[in-house]
C-alpha positions, 0 to 999 in steps of 0.5 A: 424102171430104168429111168427110176434107176438112172435118176436115183438120188445120187446121179443128179447130185453128182451131175450137179457137182461135176457142173459146179467143178467144171465151171469153177475150173474155168474161173480159177483158170481165168484168175491165173491167166489174168494174174499179171493183168493190172487192176484185175480182181479175182473171181470165185465160185464158193464151193462151200456155198454150193455144197450147202445148197446141194446138201439142202437139195439132197435132204429135200429129195429124201423127204420128197422122192418123186420131186426133182432135185433143185438147188436153191438159187444164190448170187453165184449159181442157179438152175435154168432148164435143168442146167446149172448157170454160174455167175462168179463173184469178186473174191474178197481182197482179204486186206490185200491189194498189190501195187498194180490194184490186183488181188491175185496170188498165184499160190492161192490160185494153184491151191484152189485149182488143186482142191477143185481138181480133187472134187471133180475127180471124186465126182467122176469116180462116184458117177463111174461107180453109179454106172458100173453098178447100173451095168452090173445090175442089167447084165446080172454080173457080180464081178 
């Protein structure tokens, strides 16, 4: 019974979101670290693409509650043994290449980092609330 409660719909979805934001944070950090590297092309993990795949997985889970929640495979991410494996793609240049052949802009990367941090913090809060409610259910406390 405990396994059913722990593995309800929200928990696997939140875990996948946390894995994605962690991987995206590494990609953005690499972009920032290489901002002055001549010829460096920024990489990306598209959050919109991931969110669409997660939404489809949640909808499929609702239709078949006993099935495991799995994401559709894309070029940027796939699941392997229950883990999210990411492969960043090159970010489109948006018709902007600098004189040294890079397309990195620190302002854009910092904006992406802030957005990703908020997504990650929100996911952590959801997971904390999930386990807080689980603890309340087990202990019988309503506070």
